[in-house]
mmCIF file of the C-alpha atoms, coordinates in Angstrom:
data_MODEL
# 
_entry.id   MODEL 
# 
loop_
_atom_site.group_PDB 
_atom_site.id 
_atom_site.type_symbol 
_atom_site.label_atom_id 
_atom_site.label_alt_id 
_atom_site.label_comp_id 
_atom_site.label_asym_id 
_atom_site.label_entity_id 
_atom_site.label_seq_id 
_atom_site.pdbx_PDB_ins_code 
_atom_site.Cartn_x 
_atom_site.Cartn_y 
_atom_site.Cartn_z 
_atom_site.occupancy 
_atom_site.B_iso_or_equiv 
_atom_site.pdbx_formal_charge 
_atom_site.auth_seq_id 
_atom_site.auth_comp_id 
_atom_site.auth_asym_id 
_atom_site.auth_atom_id 
_atom_site.pdbx_PDB_model_num 
ATOM 1   C CA . UNK A 1 1   ? -14.396 6.983  -65.142 1.00 0.00 ? 1   UNK A CA 1 
ATOM 2   C CA . UNK A 1 2   ? -13.193 10.570 -65.090 1.00 0.00 ? 2   UNK A CA 1 
ATOM 3   C CA . UNK A 1 3   ? -12.543 12.204 -68.437 1.00 0.00 ? 3   UNK A CA 1 
ATOM 4   C CA . UNK A 1 4   ? -11.880 15.769 -67.308 1.00 0.00 ? 4   UNK A CA 1 
ATOM 5   C CA . UNK A 1 5   ? -10.985 18.163 -64.597 1.00 0.00 ? 5   UNK A CA 1 
ATOM 6   C CA . UNK A 1 6   ? -13.068 21.132 -63.537 1.00 0.00 ? 6   UNK A CA 1 
ATOM 7   C CA . UNK A 1 7   ? -11.182 23.930 -61.762 1.00 0.00 ? 7   UNK A CA 1 
ATOM 8   C CA . UNK A 1 8   ? -13.419 26.462 -60.004 1.00 0.00 ? 8   UNK A CA 1 
ATOM 9   C CA . UNK A 1 9   ? -11.764 29.621 -58.750 1.00 0.00 ? 9   UNK A CA 1 
ATOM 10  C CA . UNK A 1 10  ? -12.358 31.107 -55.356 1.00 0.00 ? 10  UNK A CA 1 
ATOM 11  C CA . UNK A 1 11  ? -15.569 33.173 -55.341 1.00 0.00 ? 11  UNK A CA 1 
ATOM 12  C CA . UNK A 1 12  ? -13.912 36.584 -55.636 1.00 0.00 ? 12  UNK A CA 1 
ATOM 13  C CA . UNK A 1 13  ? -12.035 38.817 -55.810 1.00 0.00 ? 13  UNK A CA 1 
ATOM 14  C CA . UNK A 1 14  ? -10.139 36.980 -58.570 1.00 0.00 ? 14  UNK A CA 1 
ATOM 15  C CA . UNK A 1 15  ? -11.064 34.904 -61.604 1.00 0.00 ? 15  UNK A CA 1 
ATOM 16  C CA . UNK A 1 16  ? -10.098 31.663 -63.301 1.00 0.00 ? 16  UNK A CA 1 
ATOM 17  C CA . UNK A 1 17  ? -6.615  32.936 -64.013 1.00 0.00 ? 17  UNK A CA 1 
ATOM 18  C CA . UNK A 1 18  ? -5.714  31.608 -60.552 1.00 0.00 ? 18  UNK A CA 1 
ATOM 19  C CA . UNK A 1 19  ? -5.512  28.205 -62.268 1.00 0.00 ? 19  UNK A CA 1 
ATOM 20  C CA . UNK A 1 20  ? -2.965  29.248 -64.949 1.00 0.00 ? 20  UNK A CA 1 
ATOM 21  C CA . UNK A 1 21  ? -0.114  27.101 -63.486 1.00 0.00 ? 21  UNK A CA 1 
ATOM 22  C CA . UNK A 1 22  ? -2.353  24.054 -63.330 1.00 0.00 ? 22  UNK A CA 1 
ATOM 23  C CA . UNK A 1 23  ? -3.720  24.609 -66.823 1.00 0.00 ? 23  UNK A CA 1 
ATOM 24  C CA . UNK A 1 24  ? -0.176  24.859 -68.172 1.00 0.00 ? 24  UNK A CA 1 
ATOM 25  C CA . UNK A 1 25  ? 0.907   21.696 -66.323 1.00 0.00 ? 25  UNK A CA 1 
ATOM 26  C CA . UNK A 1 26  ? -2.161  19.690 -67.318 1.00 0.00 ? 26  UNK A CA 1 
ATOM 27  C CA . UNK A 1 27  ? -1.832  19.835 -71.046 1.00 0.00 ? 27  UNK A CA 1 
ATOM 28  C CA . UNK A 1 28  ? -2.265  16.563 -72.860 1.00 0.00 ? 28  UNK A CA 1 
ATOM 29  C CA . UNK A 1 29  ? -5.067  14.058 -73.122 1.00 0.00 ? 29  UNK A CA 1 
ATOM 30  C CA . UNK A 1 30  ? -7.056  15.340 -70.149 1.00 0.00 ? 30  UNK A CA 1 
ATOM 31  C CA . UNK A 1 31  ? -9.946  17.755 -70.769 1.00 0.00 ? 31  UNK A CA 1 
ATOM 32  C CA . UNK A 1 32  ? -9.566  20.657 -68.336 1.00 0.00 ? 32  UNK A CA 1 
ATOM 33  C CA . UNK A 1 33  ? -12.094 23.417 -67.821 1.00 0.00 ? 33  UNK A CA 1 
ATOM 34  C CA . UNK A 1 34  ? -11.530 26.543 -65.696 1.00 0.00 ? 34  UNK A CA 1 
ATOM 35  C CA . UNK A 1 35  ? -14.638 28.689 -66.150 1.00 0.00 ? 35  UNK A CA 1 
ATOM 36  C CA . UNK A 1 36  ? -15.086 32.117 -64.576 1.00 0.00 ? 36  UNK A CA 1 
ATOM 37  C CA . UNK A 1 37  ? -17.764 32.280 -61.884 1.00 0.00 ? 37  UNK A CA 1 
ATOM 38  C CA . UNK A 1 38  ? -20.664 34.652 -62.628 1.00 0.00 ? 38  UNK A CA 1 
ATOM 39  C CA . UNK A 1 39  ? -19.474 38.275 -62.795 1.00 0.00 ? 39  UNK A CA 1 
ATOM 40  C CA . UNK A 1 40  ? -15.740 37.491 -62.848 1.00 0.00 ? 40  UNK A CA 1 
ATOM 41  C CA . UNK A 1 41  ? -13.309 37.506 -65.762 1.00 0.00 ? 41  UNK A CA 1 
ATOM 42  C CA . UNK A 1 42  ? -15.776 39.240 -67.984 1.00 0.00 ? 42  UNK A CA 1 
ATOM 43  C CA . UNK A 1 43  ? -18.561 36.687 -67.470 1.00 0.00 ? 43  UNK A CA 1 
ATOM 44  C CA . UNK A 1 44  ? -22.194 37.581 -67.125 1.00 0.00 ? 44  UNK A CA 1 
ATOM 45  C CA . UNK A 1 45  ? -23.088 38.628 -63.532 1.00 0.00 ? 45  UNK A CA 1 
ATOM 46  C CA . UNK A 1 46  ? -25.284 36.522 -61.314 1.00 0.00 ? 46  UNK A CA 1 
ATOM 47  C CA . UNK A 1 47  ? -27.240 39.493 -59.916 1.00 0.00 ? 47  UNK A CA 1 
ATOM 48  C CA . UNK A 1 48  ? -27.043 41.271 -56.608 1.00 0.00 ? 48  UNK A CA 1 
ATOM 49  C CA . UNK A 1 49  ? -25.938 38.092 -54.753 1.00 0.00 ? 49  UNK A CA 1 
ATOM 50  C CA . UNK A 1 50  ? -23.725 35.411 -56.265 1.00 0.00 ? 50  UNK A CA 1 
ATOM 51  C CA . UNK A 1 51  ? -24.557 32.426 -54.039 1.00 0.00 ? 51  UNK A CA 1 
ATOM 52  C CA . UNK A 1 52  ? -22.438 29.348 -53.839 1.00 0.00 ? 52  UNK A CA 1 
ATOM 53  C CA . UNK A 1 53  ? -25.297 27.616 -55.647 1.00 0.00 ? 53  UNK A CA 1 
ATOM 54  C CA . UNK A 1 54  ? -24.921 29.995 -58.594 1.00 0.00 ? 54  UNK A CA 1 
ATOM 55  C CA . UNK A 1 55  ? -21.213 29.152 -58.692 1.00 0.00 ? 55  UNK A CA 1 
ATOM 56  C CA . UNK A 1 56  ? -22.005 25.438 -58.705 1.00 0.00 ? 56  UNK A CA 1 
ATOM 57  C CA . UNK A 1 57  ? -24.505 25.893 -61.515 1.00 0.00 ? 57  UNK A CA 1 
ATOM 58  C CA . UNK A 1 58  ? -21.965 27.872 -63.519 1.00 0.00 ? 58  UNK A CA 1 
ATOM 59  C CA . UNK A 1 59  ? -19.416 25.036 -63.109 1.00 0.00 ? 59  UNK A CA 1 
ATOM 60  C CA . UNK A 1 60  ? -21.984 22.392 -63.993 1.00 0.00 ? 60  UNK A CA 1 
ATOM 61  C CA . UNK A 1 61  ? -22.772 24.195 -67.264 1.00 0.00 ? 61  UNK A CA 1 
ATOM 62  C CA . UNK A 1 62  ? -19.362 23.210 -68.598 1.00 0.00 ? 62  UNK A CA 1 
ATOM 63  C CA . UNK A 1 63  ? -19.009 20.886 -71.541 1.00 0.00 ? 63  UNK A CA 1 
ATOM 64  C CA . UNK A 1 64  ? -21.072 18.111 -69.971 1.00 0.00 ? 64  UNK A CA 1 
ATOM 65  C CA . UNK A 1 65  ? -18.110 15.804 -69.316 1.00 0.00 ? 65  UNK A CA 1 
ATOM 66  C CA . UNK A 1 66  ? -17.631 13.983 -66.052 1.00 0.00 ? 66  UNK A CA 1 
ATOM 67  C CA . UNK A 1 67  ? -15.222 15.942 -63.874 1.00 0.00 ? 67  UNK A CA 1 
ATOM 68  C CA . UNK A 1 68  ? -13.125 15.552 -60.809 1.00 0.00 ? 68  UNK A CA 1 
ATOM 69  C CA . UNK A 1 69  ? -13.067 18.811 -58.905 1.00 0.00 ? 69  UNK A CA 1 
ATOM 70  C CA . UNK A 1 70  ? -10.028 20.778 -57.849 1.00 0.00 ? 70  UNK A CA 1 
ATOM 71  C CA . UNK A 1 71  ? -9.735  22.412 -54.442 1.00 0.00 ? 71  UNK A CA 1 
ATOM 72  C CA . UNK A 1 72  ? -11.378 25.736 -53.747 1.00 0.00 ? 72  UNK A CA 1 
ATOM 73  C CA . UNK A 1 73  ? -14.252 26.407 -51.404 1.00 0.00 ? 73  UNK A CA 1 
ATOM 74  C CA . UNK A 1 74  ? -16.697 26.567 -54.310 1.00 0.00 ? 74  UNK A CA 1 
ATOM 75  C CA . UNK A 1 75  ? -15.276 23.405 -55.804 1.00 0.00 ? 75  UNK A CA 1 
ATOM 76  C CA . UNK A 1 76  ? -15.600 21.427 -52.560 1.00 0.00 ? 76  UNK A CA 1 
ATOM 77  C CA . UNK A 1 77  ? -19.237 22.506 -52.255 1.00 0.00 ? 77  UNK A CA 1 
ATOM 78  C CA . UNK A 1 78  ? -19.705 21.637 -55.920 1.00 0.00 ? 78  UNK A CA 1 
ATOM 79  C CA . UNK A 1 79  ? -18.369 18.170 -55.222 1.00 0.00 ? 79  UNK A CA 1 
ATOM 80  C CA . UNK A 1 80  ? -20.734 17.670 -52.343 1.00 0.00 ? 80  UNK A CA 1 
ATOM 81  C CA . UNK A 1 81  ? -23.769 18.848 -54.256 1.00 0.00 ? 81  UNK A CA 1 
ATOM 82  C CA . UNK A 1 82  ? -22.960 17.389 -57.667 1.00 0.00 ? 82  UNK A CA 1 
ATOM 83  C CA . UNK A 1 83  ? -21.280 14.140 -56.575 1.00 0.00 ? 83  UNK A CA 1 
ATOM 84  C CA . UNK A 1 84  ? -23.000 12.211 -59.394 1.00 0.00 ? 84  UNK A CA 1 
ATOM 85  C CA . UNK A 1 85  ? -21.177 14.353 -61.972 1.00 0.00 ? 85  UNK A CA 1 
ATOM 86  C CA . UNK A 1 86  ? -17.805 13.797 -60.275 1.00 0.00 ? 86  UNK A CA 1 
ATOM 87  C CA . UNK A 1 87  ? -16.026 10.699 -61.526 1.00 0.00 ? 87  UNK A CA 1 
ATOM 88  C CA . UNK A 1 88  ? -15.170 9.656  -57.991 1.00 0.00 ? 88  UNK A CA 1 
ATOM 89  C CA . UNK A 1 89  ? -13.425 11.404 -55.170 1.00 0.00 ? 89  UNK A CA 1 
ATOM 90  C CA . UNK A 1 90  ? -12.595 14.998 -55.834 1.00 0.00 ? 90  UNK A CA 1 
ATOM 91  C CA . UNK A 1 91  ? -9.003  15.692 -56.843 1.00 0.00 ? 91  UNK A CA 1 
ATOM 92  C CA . UNK A 1 92  ? -6.998  18.309 -55.071 1.00 0.00 ? 92  UNK A CA 1 
ATOM 93  C CA . UNK A 1 93  ? -4.775  20.865 -56.661 1.00 0.00 ? 93  UNK A CA 1 
ATOM 94  C CA . UNK A 1 94  ? -2.865  23.763 -55.339 1.00 0.00 ? 94  UNK A CA 1 
ATOM 95  C CA . UNK A 1 95  ? -0.898  26.575 -56.823 1.00 0.00 ? 95  UNK A CA 1 
ATOM 96  C CA . UNK A 1 96  ? 2.639   26.648 -55.526 1.00 0.00 ? 96  UNK A CA 1 
ATOM 97  C CA . UNK A 1 97  ? 1.895   29.487 -53.069 1.00 0.00 ? 97  UNK A CA 1 
ATOM 98  C CA . UNK A 1 98  ? -1.204  27.986 -51.497 1.00 0.00 ? 98  UNK A CA 1 
ATOM 99  C CA . UNK A 1 99  ? -4.656  29.482 -51.998 1.00 0.00 ? 99  UNK A CA 1 
ATOM 100 C CA . UNK A 1 100 ? -7.138  29.773 -49.141 1.00 0.00 ? 100 UNK A CA 1 
ATOM 101 C CA . UNK A 1 101 ? -8.457  26.583 -47.682 1.00 0.00 ? 101 UNK A CA 1 
ATOM 102 C CA . UNK A 1 102 ? -12.062 25.518 -48.151 1.00 0.00 ? 102 UNK A CA 1 
ATOM 103 C CA . UNK A 1 103 ? -14.454 26.760 -45.514 1.00 0.00 ? 103 UNK A CA 1 
ATOM 104 C CA . UNK A 1 104 ? -17.306 24.427 -44.726 1.00 0.00 ? 104 UNK A CA 1 
ATOM 105 C CA . UNK A 1 105 ? -18.853 26.328 -41.806 1.00 0.00 ? 105 UNK A CA 1 
ATOM 106 C CA . UNK A 1 106 ? -21.247 29.192 -42.228 1.00 0.00 ? 106 UNK A CA 1 
ATOM 107 C CA . UNK A 1 107 ? -20.136 32.642 -41.162 1.00 0.00 ? 107 UNK A CA 1 
ATOM 108 C CA . UNK A 1 108 ? -20.820 33.722 -37.629 1.00 0.00 ? 108 UNK A CA 1 
ATOM 109 C CA . UNK A 1 109 ? -23.314 36.592 -37.353 1.00 0.00 ? 109 UNK A CA 1 
ATOM 110 C CA . UNK A 1 110 ? -20.380 38.968 -36.859 1.00 0.00 ? 110 UNK A CA 1 
ATOM 111 C CA . UNK A 1 111 ? -18.465 37.684 -39.861 1.00 0.00 ? 111 UNK A CA 1 
ATOM 112 C CA . UNK A 1 112 ? -21.601 37.829 -42.045 1.00 0.00 ? 112 UNK A CA 1 
ATOM 113 C CA . UNK A 1 113 ? -22.158 41.458 -40.895 1.00 0.00 ? 113 UNK A CA 1 
ATOM 114 C CA . UNK A 1 114 ? -18.537 42.251 -41.822 1.00 0.00 ? 114 UNK A CA 1 
ATOM 115 C CA . UNK A 1 115 ? -19.053 40.754 -45.286 1.00 0.00 ? 115 UNK A CA 1 
ATOM 116 C CA . UNK A 1 116 ? -22.221 42.816 -45.741 1.00 0.00 ? 116 UNK A CA 1 
ATOM 117 C CA . UNK A 1 117 ? -20.347 45.961 -44.716 1.00 0.00 ? 117 UNK A CA 1 
ATOM 118 C CA . UNK A 1 118 ? -17.599 45.191 -47.232 1.00 0.00 ? 118 UNK A CA 1 
ATOM 119 C CA . UNK A 1 119 ? -20.148 44.638 -49.993 1.00 0.00 ? 119 UNK A CA 1 
ATOM 120 C CA . UNK A 1 120 ? -21.669 48.028 -49.208 1.00 0.00 ? 120 UNK A CA 1 
ATOM 121 C CA . UNK A 1 121 ? -18.190 49.670 -49.318 1.00 0.00 ? 121 UNK A CA 1 
ATOM 122 C CA . UNK A 1 122 ? -17.509 47.993 -52.704 1.00 0.00 ? 122 UNK A CA 1 
ATOM 123 C CA . UNK A 1 123 ? -20.782 49.252 -54.100 1.00 0.00 ? 123 UNK A CA 1 
ATOM 124 C CA . UNK A 1 124 ? -20.402 52.802 -52.740 1.00 0.00 ? 124 UNK A CA 1 
ATOM 125 C CA . UNK A 1 125 ? -16.655 53.357 -53.000 1.00 0.00 ? 125 UNK A CA 1 
ATOM 126 C CA . UNK A 1 126 ? -15.609 51.019 -55.863 1.00 0.00 ? 126 UNK A CA 1 
ATOM 127 C CA . UNK A 1 127 ? -13.067 48.219 -55.725 1.00 0.00 ? 127 UNK A CA 1 
ATOM 128 C CA . UNK A 1 128 ? -11.546 48.990 -52.288 1.00 0.00 ? 128 UNK A CA 1 
ATOM 129 C CA . UNK A 1 129 ? -9.726  45.635 -52.402 1.00 0.00 ? 129 UNK A CA 1 
ATOM 130 C CA . UNK A 1 130 ? -7.145  47.055 -54.798 1.00 0.00 ? 130 UNK A CA 1 
ATOM 131 C CA . UNK A 1 131 ? -5.683  49.082 -51.913 1.00 0.00 ? 131 UNK A CA 1 
ATOM 132 C CA . UNK A 1 132 ? -6.672  46.574 -49.229 1.00 0.00 ? 132 UNK A CA 1 
ATOM 133 C CA . UNK A 1 133 ? -6.343  43.101 -50.770 1.00 0.00 ? 133 UNK A CA 1 
ATOM 134 C CA . UNK A 1 134 ? -7.468  40.093 -48.722 1.00 0.00 ? 134 UNK A CA 1 
ATOM 135 C CA . UNK A 1 135 ? -4.891  37.574 -47.518 1.00 0.00 ? 135 UNK A CA 1 
ATOM 136 C CA . UNK A 1 136 ? -5.128  35.197 -50.479 1.00 0.00 ? 136 UNK A CA 1 
ATOM 137 C CA . UNK A 1 137 ? -1.547  34.006 -50.513 1.00 0.00 ? 137 UNK A CA 1 
ATOM 138 C CA . UNK A 1 138 ? 0.837   32.476 -47.986 1.00 0.00 ? 138 UNK A CA 1 
ATOM 139 C CA . UNK A 1 139 ? 3.515   34.636 -46.388 1.00 0.00 ? 139 UNK A CA 1 
ATOM 140 C CA . UNK A 1 140 ? 6.051   32.787 -48.571 1.00 0.00 ? 140 UNK A CA 1 
ATOM 141 C CA . UNK A 1 141 ? 4.450   33.835 -51.895 1.00 0.00 ? 141 UNK A CA 1 
ATOM 142 C CA . UNK A 1 142 ? 6.913   35.642 -54.191 1.00 0.00 ? 142 UNK A CA 1 
ATOM 143 C CA . UNK A 1 143 ? 6.360   39.338 -54.834 1.00 0.00 ? 143 UNK A CA 1 
ATOM 144 C CA . UNK A 1 144 ? 5.791   38.671 -58.566 1.00 0.00 ? 144 UNK A CA 1 
ATOM 145 C CA . UNK A 1 145 ? 2.758   36.484 -57.680 1.00 0.00 ? 145 UNK A CA 1 
ATOM 146 C CA . UNK A 1 146 ? 1.491   39.076 -55.188 1.00 0.00 ? 146 UNK A CA 1 
ATOM 147 C CA . UNK A 1 147 ? 1.702   41.757 -57.950 1.00 0.00 ? 147 UNK A CA 1 
ATOM 148 C CA . UNK A 1 148 ? -0.119  39.505 -60.440 1.00 0.00 ? 148 UNK A CA 1 
ATOM 149 C CA . UNK A 1 149 ? -2.934  38.717 -57.966 1.00 0.00 ? 149 UNK A CA 1 
ATOM 150 C CA . UNK A 1 150 ? -3.335  42.443 -57.089 1.00 0.00 ? 150 UNK A CA 1 
ATOM 151 C CA . UNK A 1 151 ? -3.711  43.038 -60.835 1.00 0.00 ? 151 UNK A CA 1 
ATOM 152 C CA . UNK A 1 152 ? -6.428  40.406 -61.119 1.00 0.00 ? 152 UNK A CA 1 
ATOM 153 C CA . UNK A 1 153 ? -8.263  41.984 -58.154 1.00 0.00 ? 153 UNK A CA 1 
ATOM 154 C CA . UNK A 1 154 ? -8.044  45.370 -59.845 1.00 0.00 ? 154 UNK A CA 1 
ATOM 155 C CA . UNK A 1 155 ? -9.705  43.999 -62.980 1.00 0.00 ? 155 UNK A CA 1 
ATOM 156 C CA . UNK A 1 156 ? -12.764 42.574 -61.213 1.00 0.00 ? 156 UNK A CA 1 
ATOM 157 C CA . UNK A 1 157 ? -15.954 44.688 -61.161 1.00 0.00 ? 157 UNK A CA 1 
ATOM 158 C CA . UNK A 1 158 ? -16.726 45.838 -57.604 1.00 0.00 ? 158 UNK A CA 1 
ATOM 159 C CA . UNK A 1 159 ? -20.342 44.811 -58.154 1.00 0.00 ? 159 UNK A CA 1 
ATOM 160 C CA . UNK A 1 160 ? -19.222 41.191 -58.869 1.00 0.00 ? 160 UNK A CA 1 
ATOM 161 C CA . UNK A 1 161 ? -17.011 41.117 -55.802 1.00 0.00 ? 161 UNK A CA 1 
ATOM 162 C CA . UNK A 1 162 ? -19.856 42.536 -53.708 1.00 0.00 ? 162 UNK A CA 1 
ATOM 163 C CA . UNK A 1 163 ? -22.225 39.895 -54.995 1.00 0.00 ? 163 UNK A CA 1 
ATOM 164 C CA . UNK A 1 164 ? -19.760 37.127 -54.190 1.00 0.00 ? 164 UNK A CA 1 
ATOM 165 C CA . UNK A 1 165 ? -19.080 38.557 -50.713 1.00 0.00 ? 165 UNK A CA 1 
ATOM 166 C CA . UNK A 1 166 ? -22.840 38.595 -50.023 1.00 0.00 ? 166 UNK A CA 1 
ATOM 167 C CA . UNK A 1 167 ? -23.130 35.057 -51.281 1.00 0.00 ? 167 UNK A CA 1 
ATOM 168 C CA . UNK A 1 168 ? -20.395 33.947 -48.878 1.00 0.00 ? 168 UNK A CA 1 
ATOM 169 C CA . UNK A 1 169 ? -22.243 35.691 -46.054 1.00 0.00 ? 169 UNK A CA 1 
ATOM 170 C CA . UNK A 1 170 ? -25.303 33.605 -46.897 1.00 0.00 ? 170 UNK A CA 1 
ATOM 171 C CA . UNK A 1 171 ? -23.560 30.278 -47.452 1.00 0.00 ? 171 UNK A CA 1 
ATOM 172 C CA . UNK A 1 172 ? -25.012 27.476 -45.336 1.00 0.00 ? 172 UNK A CA 1 
ATOM 173 C CA . UNK A 1 173 ? -22.961 25.212 -43.114 1.00 0.00 ? 173 UNK A CA 1 
ATOM 174 C CA . UNK A 1 174 ? -21.806 22.373 -45.316 1.00 0.00 ? 174 UNK A CA 1 
ATOM 175 C CA . UNK A 1 175 ? -19.777 20.555 -42.627 1.00 0.00 ? 175 UNK A CA 1 
ATOM 176 C CA . UNK A 1 176 ? -21.878 17.336 -42.997 1.00 0.00 ? 176 UNK A CA 1 
ATOM 177 C CA . UNK A 1 177 ? -21.259 17.278 -46.754 1.00 0.00 ? 177 UNK A CA 1 
ATOM 178 C CA . UNK A 1 178 ? -17.562 18.102 -46.449 1.00 0.00 ? 178 UNK A CA 1 
ATOM 179 C CA . UNK A 1 179 ? -17.039 15.342 -43.888 1.00 0.00 ? 179 UNK A CA 1 
ATOM 180 C CA . UNK A 1 180 ? -18.275 12.822 -46.436 1.00 0.00 ? 180 UNK A CA 1 
ATOM 181 C CA . UNK A 1 181 ? -15.999 14.276 -49.109 1.00 0.00 ? 181 UNK A CA 1 
ATOM 182 C CA . UNK A 1 182 ? -12.368 13.409 -49.617 1.00 0.00 ? 182 UNK A CA 1 
ATOM 183 C CA . UNK A 1 183 ? -11.729 16.960 -50.807 1.00 0.00 ? 183 UNK A CA 1 
ATOM 184 C CA . UNK A 1 184 ? -9.175  18.291 -48.373 1.00 0.00 ? 184 UNK A CA 1 
ATOM 185 C CA . UNK A 1 185 ? -6.740  21.185 -48.539 1.00 0.00 ? 185 UNK A CA 1 
ATOM 186 C CA . UNK A 1 186 ? -3.511  19.990 -50.059 1.00 0.00 ? 186 UNK A CA 1 
ATOM 187 C CA . UNK A 1 187 ? -1.236  22.697 -48.740 1.00 0.00 ? 187 UNK A CA 1 
# 
């Protein structure tokens, strides 16, 4: 039996505020937790590299309740690794403008090298994503949401974003786990 919902945000460059619409809509008898991953939203950093495992551990340190997991790439990996703590099949959730879909495959060597280069730029030049934000929203996202997300990006420490980028470059292929999971993009 599920008695709560755990919402894990994408592993950078934003924080748990991405779940504000869901948190507002899910008021009532359901316990909902939306923690910040290490280094984001003022939370304690994970170190030089914030692996997906560190994100899962941060989510698992919640209030100890059973939790269905909402959709984000970290959440889908959390569901595959911590299935015993999920009260059944992971739930899906989506903000109205559609956040990035979960990615189960590991980066290609070229993509991992690109992430490492971005992490180096973040560490040497500061939060370069303020001027060059990643494509986090659909083309149909309203300008108000785009402005809000750019503000969230601007508030994140470049070291935390770099650590998350390096963690994504190191993520293993979780295709076998994701194929067993019912966690699928809902938008």
